[in-house]
C-alpha positions in Angstrom: 0.0 0.0 0.0 1.4 3.3 -1.1 1.3 6.2 1.4 -0.1 9.5 -0.1 1.6 12.7 0.8 -0.5 15.1 3.0 -0.4 17.9 0.4 -2.9 20.6 1.0 -4.8 22.5 -1.6 -5.5 25.3 0.8 -3.9 28.7 -0.1 -0.7 29.6 1.7 -1.4 31.8 4.6 0.4 35.2 4.5 2.6 35.9 7.4 1.9 39.3 8.9 4.7 41.8 8.3 6.2 43.3 11.4 6.6 47.1 10.9 10.1 48.3 11.6 10.4 50.8 14.5 11.8 53.4 11.9 11.0 53.8 8.3 12.5 56.3 5.8 9.8 58.7 4.7 9.1 61.2 2.0 7.1 64.3 2.6 4.7 65.1 -0.3 2.9 68.5 -0.4 0.1 69.3 -2.7 -2.8 71.6 -3.1 -6.5 70.6 -3.6 -8.6 73.5 -4.6 -7.3 76.2 -2.2 -6.3 73.9 0.7 -2.8 72.9 1.4 -2.2 69.2 2.1 0.7 67.2 3.3 1.5 63.4 3.1 4.1 61.5 5.0 4.9 58.3 3.0 6.8 55.6 4.9 9.1 53.6 2.6 10.4 50.1 3.0 13.0 49.0 0.5 12.2 52.2 -1.5 8.5 51.3 -1.9 5.5 53.0 -0.2 4.7 51.0 3.0 2.3 53.4 4.8 0.8 56.8 4.4 -0.3 59.6 6.8 -2.0 62.5 5.2 -4.4 65.4 5.8 -4.6 69.2 5.8 -1.3 70.9 6.4 -2.5 73.0 9.4 0.3 74.9 11.2 -2.2 75.9 14.0 -2.8 72.2 14.8 0.8 71.2 15.1 1.7 70.0 11.6 4.4 72.6 11.0 6.9 71.0 8.7 9.2 73.5 6.9 8.7 73.5 3.2 12.4 72.6 2.7 11.8 69.2 4.4 11.2 66.5 1.8 12.6 63.5 3.7 12.8 62.1 7.2 11.8 59.1 9.2 8.5 57.8 10.6 9.1 56.3 14.0 6.7 54.0 15.9 6.7 55.0 19.5 5.2 52.8 22.2 4.4 54.3 25.6 4.6 52.5 28.9 0.9 51.8 28.9 1.2 50.1 25.5 -0.4 52.8 23.4 1.3 53.5 20.0 1.8 56.6 18.1 3.8 57.5 15.0 6.2 60.4 15.0 8.0 62.2 12.0 11.6 63.1 12.5 13.8 65.1 10.2 17.2 66.8 10.3 16.9 70.6 10.2 19.2 73.0 8.4 21.5 73.2 11.4 21.9 69.4 11.5 19.6 68.9 14.6 16.9 66.2 14.8 13.4 67.7 15.0 10.4 65.5 15.8 6.7 66.1 15.1 5.1 63.8 17.6 1.8 61.9 17.2 1.2 62.0 13.4 -1.6 59.6 14.1 -3.3 62.2 16.3 -2.8 65.2 14.0 -5.2 64.3 11.2 -9.0 64.0 10.9 -10.0 60.5 12.4 -11.9 59.6 9.2 -8.9 60.3 7.0 -6.8 58.3 9.5 -9.1 55.2 9.2 -8.9 55.3 5.4 -5.1 55.8 5.5 -4.9 52.7 7.7 -6.8 50.7 5.0 -4.5 52.0 2.3 -1.4 51.4 4.4 -2.6 47.8 4.9 -2.7 47.0 1.2 0.7 48.8 0.7 2.3 46.6 3.4 1.2 43.4 1.7 2.7 44.5 -1.6 -0.3 45.4 -3.7 1.2 47.1 -6.9 0.9 50.9 -6.7 -1.2 51.1 -9.9 -3.7 48.7 -8.2 -3.6 50.7 -5.0 -4.4 53.8 -7.1 -7.3 52.0 -8.7 -8.6 50.9 -5.3 -8.4 54.5 -3.9 -10.0 56.1 -7.0 -12.8 53.5 -6.8 -13.8 54.4 -3.2 -17.2 56.0 -3.2 -17.2 58.5 -0.3 -20.0 60.8 0.8 -18.5 64.1 1.7 -16.6 66.6 -0.5 -13.8 66.9 2.0 -13.1 63.2 2.1 -13.2 63.1 -1.7 -10.6 65.9 -1.8 -8.5 63.9 0.6 -8.8 60.9 -1.7 -7.5 62.9 -4.6 -4.6 64.0 -2.5 -3.7 60.4 -1.6 -3.8 59.5 -5.3 -1.4 62.4 -6.1 1.0 61.4 -3.3 1.2 57.8 -4.4 1.4 58.4 -8.2 5.0 59.6 -7.8 5.9 56.0 -6.8 4.6 54.4 -10.0 7.5 53.0 -12.1 8.0 55.1 -15.2 6.4 53.4 -18.2 3.6 51.8 -16.1 0.5 51.5 -18.4 -2.7 53.3 -17.2 -4.9 50.4 -18.2 -8.5 51.3 -19.0 -7.8 55.0 -19.5 -7.9 56.7 -22.8 -6.1 59.8 -23.9 -8.4 62.9 -23.8 -6.7 64.2 -27.0 -6.4 61.2 -29.4 -8.8 58.7 -27.7 -6.2 55.9 -27.7 -5.5 53.6 -24.7 -1.8 54.6 -24.9 -1.3 56.3 -21.6 1.7 55.6 -19.4 2.9 57.1 -16.1 6.1 59.2 -16.3 7.3 60.8 -13.0 3.7 60.6 -11.7 2.2 62.3 -14.8 0.1 60.6 -17.5 1.8 60.8 -20.9 0.2 59.5 -24.2 2.8 57.5 -26.2 0.7 58.0 -29.3 0.3 61.8 -29.4 2.5 63.2 -26.6 -0.3 64.7 -24.5 0.6 64.9 -20.8 -1.4 65.5 -17.7 0.0 65.9 -14.2 -1.8 66.1 -10.9 
């Protein structure tokens, strides 16, 4: 009698990724309508891993000098076990400056959606698919839709140059020949470009 191997047809279970205490981060600023927005994009191996974003409101504690485009997002755990995320950068004089509690600085609704987006980024969903997911979110209020457009703008810069914009046609020539180049859509047929 031959013994059969106990091979399972069940899908392999993904092992949860442990977030490093520190992640390199980019600061992306953008404007939606007349509002100034800021995004802190945590990077792991040069790829977006998490995103914190909302209105750039100096009065509420998100004062980050315009010259700062890079830093670190640091996960801090207090004695009682609560977690927060801080942004740290090196100022012009070479001193470390920390903005504590990014997780507390932004609108809680934006924070919840950002956690969802960060979750799919952590598990390696391709950036073009993350953008498709974000753009497909049907949200009720105008302010959250403005936030959604900002997240798309912040993440587009991480698309590899030449990535096809599947399902989108050029507004000028009508062909499905759009590719991303440095976050902008470029038509390879007629040369039309659109940024933002």
